[in-house]
N, CA, C and O atoms as a GROMACS GRO file, in nm:
protein
  360
    1MET      N    1   1.869   7.752  -0.253
    1MET     CA    2   1.946   7.667  -0.307
    1MET      C    3   1.968   7.579  -0.164
    1MET      O    4   1.975   7.629  -0.052
    2GLN      N    5   1.977   7.458  -0.192
    2GLN     CA    6   1.997   7.358  -0.074
    2GLN      C    7   2.162   7.323  -0.059
    2GLN      O    8   2.231   7.293  -0.157
    3ARG      N    9   2.210   7.330   0.066
    3ARG     CA   10   2.333   7.311   0.088
    3ARG      C   11   2.371   7.153   0.071
    3ARG      O   12   2.283   7.067   0.079
    4LYS      N   13   2.496   7.126   0.048
    4LYS     CA   14   2.535   6.971   0.051
    4LYS      C   15   2.507   6.895   0.202
    4LYS      O   16   2.529   6.950   0.310
    5ARG      N   17   2.460   6.774   0.186
    5ARG     CA   18   2.460   6.704   0.329
    5ARG      C   19   2.625   6.691   0.383
    5ARG      O   20   2.724   6.667   0.315
    6SER      N   21   2.617   6.708   0.491
    6SER     CA   22   2.756   6.693   0.564
    6SER      C   23   2.756   6.536   0.564
    6SER      O   24   2.661   6.463   0.534
    7ARG      N   25   2.892   6.495   0.608
    7ARG     CA   26   2.918   6.350   0.646
    7ARG      C   27   2.838   6.298   0.772
    7ARG      O   28   2.799   6.181   0.773
    8LEU      N   29   2.817   6.363   0.855
    8LEU     CA   30   2.741   6.336   0.973
    8LEU      C   31   2.574   6.303   0.918
    8LEU      O   32   2.499   6.210   0.948
    9ASP      N   33   2.556   6.405   0.839
    9ASP     CA   34   2.390   6.415   0.790
    9ASP      C   35   2.385   6.276   0.708
    9ASP      O   36   2.287   6.204   0.729
   10ILE      N   37   2.474   6.236   0.624
   10ILE     CA   38   2.472   6.111   0.552
   10ILE      C   39   2.466   5.994   0.637
   10ILE      O   40   2.391   5.904   0.598
   11ILE      N   41   2.523   5.980   0.734
   11ILE     CA   42   2.548   5.895   0.822
   11ILE      C   43   2.405   5.884   0.893
   11ILE      O   44   2.342   5.778   0.887
   12HIS      N   45   2.351   6.000   0.963
   12HIS     CA   46   2.229   5.984   1.013
   12HIS      C   47   2.117   5.948   0.914
   12HIS      O   48   2.036   5.867   0.958
   13ASP      N   49   2.098   5.993   0.789
   13ASP     CA   50   2.017   5.936   0.691
   13ASP      C   51   2.014   5.790   0.667
   13ASP      O   52   1.915   5.730   0.628
   14MET      N   53   2.131   5.738   0.692
   14MET     CA   54   2.155   5.591   0.640
   14MET      C   55   2.099   5.507   0.770
   14MET      O   56   2.026   5.409   0.758
   15LEU      N   57   2.145   5.559   0.893
   15LEU     CA   58   2.097   5.480   1.008
   15LEU      C   59   1.952   5.516   1.030
   15LEU      O   60   1.883   5.429   1.084
   16GLN      N   61   1.901   5.615   1.002
   16GLN     CA   62   1.757   5.654   1.017
   16GLN      C   63   1.664   5.566   0.913
   16GLN      O   64   1.551   5.528   0.940
   17THR      N   65   1.729   5.541   0.795
   17THR     CA   66   1.647   5.487   0.685
   17THR      C   67   1.632   5.323   0.745
   17THR      O   68   1.527   5.258   0.747
   18ILE      N   69   1.753   5.285   0.788
   18ILE     CA   70   1.744   5.142   0.843
   18ILE      C   71   1.642   5.134   0.977
   18ILE      O   72   1.573   5.035   1.002
   19SER      N   73   1.643   5.240   1.046
   19SER     CA   74   1.559   5.217   1.159
   19SER      C   75   1.403   5.227   1.098
   19SER      O   76   1.311   5.162   1.147
   20ASN      N   77   1.391   5.297   1.010
   20ASN     CA   78   1.256   5.329   0.980
   20ASN      C   79   1.192   5.196   0.899
   20ASN      O   80   1.072   5.173   0.879
   21LYS      N   81   1.296   5.124   0.862
   21LYS     CA   82   1.232   4.991   0.789
   21LYS      C   83   1.248   4.875   0.894
   21LYS      O   84   1.270   4.760   0.856
   22GLY      N   85   1.235   4.913   1.038
   22GLY     CA   86   1.232   4.788   1.124
   22GLY      C   87   1.357   4.741   1.177
   22GLY      O   88   1.365   4.633   1.236
   23GLY      N   89   1.477   4.833   1.156
   23GLY     CA   90   1.614   4.807   1.193
   23GLY      C   91   1.685   4.695   1.075
   23GLY      O   92   1.804   4.667   1.088
   24ARG      N   93   1.614   4.642   0.976
   24ARG     CA   94   1.673   4.567   0.898
   24ARG      C   95   1.661   4.613   0.736
   24ARG      O   96   1.549   4.652   0.701
   25ILE      N   97   1.745   4.611   0.656
   25ILE     CA   98   1.692   4.667   0.510
   25ILE      C   99   1.821   4.594   0.419
   25ILE      O  100   1.929   4.563   0.468
   26LYS      N  101   1.787   4.578   0.297
   26LYS     CA  102   1.854   4.523   0.189
   26LYS      C  103   1.958   4.651   0.145
   26LYS      O  104   1.925   4.769   0.130
   27PRO      N  105   2.091   4.591   0.130
   27PRO     CA  106   2.188   4.719   0.073
   27PRO      C  107   2.141   4.814  -0.023
   27PRO      O  108   2.155   4.937  -0.017
   28THR      N  109   2.071   4.734  -0.131
   28THR     CA  110   2.019   4.815  -0.243
   28THR      C  111   1.910   4.918  -0.222
   28THR      O  112   1.896   5.028  -0.277
   29HIS      N  113   1.833   4.855  -0.126
   29HIS     CA  114   1.702   4.959  -0.079
   29HIS      C  115   1.775   5.080   0.007
   29HIS      O  116   1.738   5.197  -0.003
   30LEU      N  117   1.881   5.040   0.091
   30LEU     CA  118   1.938   5.155   0.152
   30LEU      C  119   1.998   5.250   0.067
   30LEU      O  120   1.985   5.369   0.096
   31MET      N  121   2.073   5.212  -0.052
   31MET     CA  122   2.129   5.290  -0.122
   31MET      C  123   2.031   5.390  -0.195
   31MET      O  124   2.061   5.507  -0.218
   32TYR      N  125   1.913   5.333  -0.228
   32TYR     CA  126   1.825   5.426  -0.312
   32TYR      C  127   1.744   5.510  -0.197
   32TYR      O  128   1.727   5.629  -0.220
   33LYS      N  129   1.694   5.459  -0.079
   33LYS     CA  130   1.637   5.549   0.026
   33LYS      C  131   1.707   5.658   0.087
   33LYS      O  132   1.654   5.761   0.129
   34ALA      N  133   1.844   5.627   0.091
   34ALA     CA  134   1.936   5.740   0.159
   34ALA      C  135   1.995   5.816   0.050
   34ALA      O  136   2.084   5.895   0.082
   35ASN      N  137   1.958   5.804  -0.096
   35ASN     CA  138   2.009   5.878  -0.195
   35ASN      C  139   2.152   5.890  -0.208
   35ASN      O  140   2.208   5.999  -0.205
   36LEU      N  141   2.212   5.778  -0.222
   36LEU     CA  142   2.347   5.754  -0.246
   36LEU      C  143   2.390   5.684  -0.355
   36LEU      O  144   2.314   5.604  -0.408
   37SER      N  145   2.528   5.706  -0.407
   37SER     CA  146   2.589   5.629  -0.510
   37SER      C  147   2.612   5.500  -0.456
   37SER      O  148   2.604   5.489  -0.334
   38HIS      N  149   2.648   5.372  -0.546
   38HIS     CA  150   2.699   5.257  -0.477
   38HIS      C  151   2.840   5.276  -0.424
   38HIS      O  152   2.875   5.212  -0.325
   39ILE      N  153   2.924   5.359  -0.483
   39ILE     CA  154   3.054   5.376  -0.429
   39ILE      C  155   3.044   5.461  -0.284
   39ILE      O  156   3.116   5.430  -0.189
   40GLN      N  157   2.958   5.558  -0.278
   40GLN     CA  158   2.943   5.628  -0.149
   40GLN      C  159   2.898   5.534  -0.029
   40GLN      O  160   2.944   5.536   0.085
   41MET      N  161   2.801   5.450  -0.077
   41MET     CA  162   2.721   5.369   0.014
   41MET      C  163   2.840   5.259   0.057
   41MET      O  164   2.854   5.235   0.177
   42LYS      N  165   2.907   5.207  -0.022
   42LYS     CA  166   3.027   5.101   0.027
   42LYS      C  167   3.122   5.172   0.133
   42LYS      O  168   3.156   5.124   0.241
   43ALA      N  169   3.155   5.286   0.087
   43ALA     CA  170   3.248   5.369   0.173
   43ALA      C  171   3.189   5.377   0.323
   43ALA      O  172   3.240   5.336   0.428
   44TYR      N  173   3.081   5.433   0.305
   44TYR     CA  174   3.012   5.474   0.441
   44TYR      C  175   2.965   5.341   0.529
   44TYR      O  176   2.962   5.340   0.652
   45LEU      N  177   2.930   5.233   0.448
   45LEU     CA  178   2.886   5.112   0.516
   45LEU      C  179   3.011   5.041   0.586
   45LEU      O  180   3.003   5.000   0.702
   46GLU      N  181   3.143   5.027   0.499
   46GLU     CA  182   3.267   4.994   0.572
   46GLU      C  183   3.288   5.061   0.701
   46GLU      O  184   3.322   4.992   0.798
   47GLU      N  185   3.269   5.205   0.715
   47GLU     CA  186   3.292   5.265   0.832
   47GLU      C  187   3.194   5.248   0.943
   47GLU      O  188   3.230   5.252   1.061
   48LEU      N  189   3.057   5.226   0.903
   48LEU     CA  190   2.970   5.205   0.989
   48LEU      C  191   2.973   5.074   1.068
   48LEU      O  192   2.934   5.058   1.184
   49MET      N  193   3.021   4.992   0.991
   49MET     CA  194   3.013   4.835   1.025
   49MET      C  195   3.156   4.824   1.128
   49MET      O  196   3.156   4.754   1.229
   50ALA      N  197   3.261   4.895   1.088
   50ALA     CA  198   3.386   4.909   1.161
   50ALA      C  199   3.372   4.972   1.308
   50ALA      O  200   3.446   4.941   1.401
   51LYS      N  201   3.270   5.065   1.315
   51LYS     CA  202   3.221   5.130   1.432
   51LYS      C  203   3.126   5.055   1.510
   51LYS      O  204   3.095   5.087   1.624
   52SER      N  205   3.080   4.955   1.448
   52SER     CA  206   2.968   4.878   1.522
   52SER      C  207   2.836   4.948   1.508
   52SER      O  208   2.759   4.926   1.601
   53LEU      N  209   2.800   5.012   1.431
   53LEU     CA  210   2.681   5.108   1.411
   53LEU      C  211   2.564   5.010   1.339
   53LEU      O  212   2.443   5.012   1.362
   54VAL      N  213   2.631   4.933   1.255
   54VAL     CA  214   2.568   4.846   1.156
   54VAL      C  215   2.619   4.699   1.153
   54VAL      O  216   2.739   4.677   1.168
   55ALA      N  217   2.539   4.610   1.137
   55ALA     CA  218   2.589   4.488   1.141
   55ALA      C  219   2.543   4.413   0.997
   55ALA      O  220   2.433   4.441   0.949
   56GLU      N  221   2.621   4.327   0.940
   56GLU     CA  222   2.580   4.273   0.822
   56GLU      C  223   2.544   4.116   0.844
   56GLU      O  224   2.619   4.039   0.905
   57GLU      N  225   2.422   4.079   0.786
   57GLU     CA  226   2.378   3.937   0.800
   57GLU      C  227   2.367   3.878   0.691
   57GLU      O  228   2.303   3.944   0.609
   58LYS      N  229   2.416   3.746   0.643
   58LYS     CA  230   2.408   3.674   0.541
   58LYS      C  231   2.314   3.559   0.564
   58LYS      O  232   2.337   3.478   0.654
   59LYS      N  233   2.195   3.547   0.476
   59LYS     CA  234   2.109   3.435   0.505
   59LYS      C  235   2.076   3.402   0.368
   59LYS      O  236   2.041   3.489   0.287
   60ASP      N  237   2.089   3.264   0.335
   60ASP     CA  238   2.029   3.209   0.210
   60ASP      C  239   2.083   3.301   0.085
   60ASP      O  240   2.007   3.329  -0.008
   61GLU      N  241   2.212   3.344   0.088
   61GLU     CA  242   2.270   3.408  -0.011
   61GLU      C  243   2.199   3.552  -0.019
   61GLU      O  244   2.195   3.605  -0.130
   62ARG      N  245   2.153   3.607   0.070
   62ARG     CA  246   2.083   3.743   0.089
   62ARG      C  247   2.172   3.819   0.179
   62ARG      O  248   2.217   3.763   0.279
   63THR      N  249   2.201   3.944   0.152
   63THR     CA  250   2.281   4.018   0.249
   63THR      C  251   2.174   4.141   0.319
   63THR      O  252   2.114   4.217   0.243
   64MET      N  253   2.158   4.150   0.460
   64MET     CA  254   2.061   4.220   0.514
   64MET      C  255   2.164   4.308   0.609
   64MET      O  256   2.266   4.265   0.663
   65LEU      N  257   2.112   4.439   0.613
   65LEU     CA  258   2.194   4.544   0.712
   65LEU      C  259   2.112   4.553   0.820
   65LEU      O  260   1.990   4.568   0.810
   66THR      N  261   2.182   4.543   0.943
   66THR     CA  262   2.091   4.543   1.057
   66THR      C  263   2.137   4.649   1.139
   66THR      O  264   2.259   4.664   1.144
   67LEU      N  265   2.072   4.718   1.198
   67LEU     CA  266   2.094   4.850   1.301
   67LEU      C  267   2.147   4.781   1.435
   67LEU      O  268   2.080   4.690   1.484
   68THR      N  269   2.255   4.819   1.488
   68THR     CA  270   2.286   4.758   1.635
   68THR      C  271   2.229   4.868   1.709
   68THR      O  272   2.174   4.968   1.663
   69GLN      N  273   2.254   4.828   1.861
   69GLN     CA  274   2.197   4.907   1.956
   69GLN      C  275   2.298   5.029   1.981
   69GLN      O  276   2.258   5.127   2.044
   70LYS      N  277   2.416   5.024   1.936
   70LYS     CA  278   2.490   5.140   1.917
   70LYS      C  279   2.452   5.238   1.815
   70LYS      O  280   2.477   5.358   1.824
   71GLY      N  281   2.390   5.180   1.716
   71GLY     CA  282   2.348   5.257   1.593
   71GLY      C  283   2.216   5.346   1.637
   71GLY      O  284   2.196   5.463   1.604
   72TYR      N  285   2.136   5.268   1.715
   72TYR     CA  286   1.995   5.332   1.772
   72TYR      C  287   2.058   5.438   1.863
   72TYR      O  288   2.007   5.550   1.856
   73SER      N  289   2.152   5.422   1.940
   73SER     CA  290   2.208   5.520   2.023
   73SER      C  291   2.252   5.662   1.944
   73SER      O  292   2.226   5.777   1.977
   74PHE      N  293   2.314   5.622   1.848
   74PHE     CA  294   2.384   5.731   1.770
   74PHE      C  295   2.258   5.821   1.723
   74PHE      O  296   2.267   5.942   1.743
   75ILE      N  297   2.150   5.776   1.666
   75ILE     CA  298   2.039   5.824   1.610
   75ILE      C  299   1.974   5.929   1.712
   75ILE      O  300   1.943   6.045   1.685
   76GLN      N  301   1.961   5.858   1.846
   76GLN     CA  302   1.896   5.954   1.954
   76GLN      C  303   1.995   6.050   1.984
   76GLN      O  304   1.950   6.164   1.994
   77GLN      N  305   2.128   6.035   2.003
   77GLN     CA  306   2.235   6.140   2.023
   77GLN      C  307   2.214   6.239   1.931
   77GLN      O  308   2.191   6.354   1.968
   78PHE      N  309   2.221   6.202   1.796
   78PHE     CA  310   2.211   6.289   1.695
   78PHE      C  311   2.106   6.388   1.684
   78PHE      O  312   2.125   6.506   1.656
   79ASN      N  313   1.990   6.331   1.710
   79ASN     CA  314   1.852   6.416   1.698
   79ASN      C  315   1.865   6.523   1.830
   79ASN      O  316   1.817   6.636   1.819
   80GLN      N  317   1.937   6.478   1.961
   80GLN     CA  318   1.927   6.556   2.056
   80GLN      C  319   2.023   6.681   2.019
   80GLN      O  320   1.993   6.795   2.054
   81MET      N  321   2.120   6.656   1.956
   81MET     CA  322   2.225   6.760   1.905
   81MET      C  323   2.148   6.849   1.807
   81MET      O  324   2.156   6.970   1.828
   82LYS      N  325   2.088   6.814   1.720
   82LYS     CA  326   1.999   6.882   1.626
   82LYS      C  327   1.898   6.983   1.685
   82LYS      O  328   1.888   7.100   1.648
   83GLU      N  329   1.820   6.919   1.789
   83GLU     CA  330   1.732   6.983   1.866
   83GLU      C  331   1.824   7.109   1.938
   83GLU      O  332   1.798   7.228   1.919
   84PHE      N  333   1.920   7.068   2.013
   84PHE     CA  334   1.989   7.176   2.075
   84PHE      C  335   2.032   7.277   1.980
   84PHE      O  336   2.025   7.394   2.018
   85GLU      N  337   2.077   7.251   1.854
   85GLU     CA  338   2.114   7.370   1.757
   85GLU      C  339   1.980   7.435   1.730
   85GLU      O  340   1.982   7.558   1.734
   86ARG      N  341   1.872   7.383   1.704
   86ARG     CA  342   1.739   7.460   1.685
   86ARG      C  343   1.717   7.547   1.791
   86ARG      O  344   1.706   7.668   1.769
   87THR      N  345   1.710   7.498   1.916
   87THR     CA  346   1.688   7.577   2.038
   87THR      C  347   1.743   7.689   2.039
   87THR      O  348   1.671   7.787   2.060
   88PHE      N  349   1.893   7.708   2.016
   88PHE     CA  350   1.962   7.820   2.030
   88PHE      C  351   2.004   7.885   1.874
   88PHE      O  352   2.097   7.963   1.855
   89GLY      N  353   1.930   7.842   1.790
   89GLY     CA  354   1.919   7.920   1.654
   89GLY      C  355   2.055   7.919   1.581
   89GLY      O  356   2.100   8.009   1.510
   90LEU      N  357   2.127   7.773   1.620
   90LEU     CA  358   2.259   7.796   1.538
   90LEU      C  359   2.247   7.731   1.415
   90LEU      O  360   2.339   7.735   1.334
   0.00000   0.00000   0.00000
């Protein structure tokens, strides 16, 4: 049986999803690709934007979410941390 995703796992999934889409994604696409409910996504997005990991762009009545340099750095650091865990069998 799979364990629930931790808060950090969800944040990583969201940021990785944006990165996989070229650094920009529509909010609805992020919600589906990261497997989140609308309420969850809104709460996490508010936090990610407050911490400058994701930026919101509005253009022609469309909203796009953009991964910032700080967001890319988070993904890199998170992946290093996970690799460290695997290396030592934690």
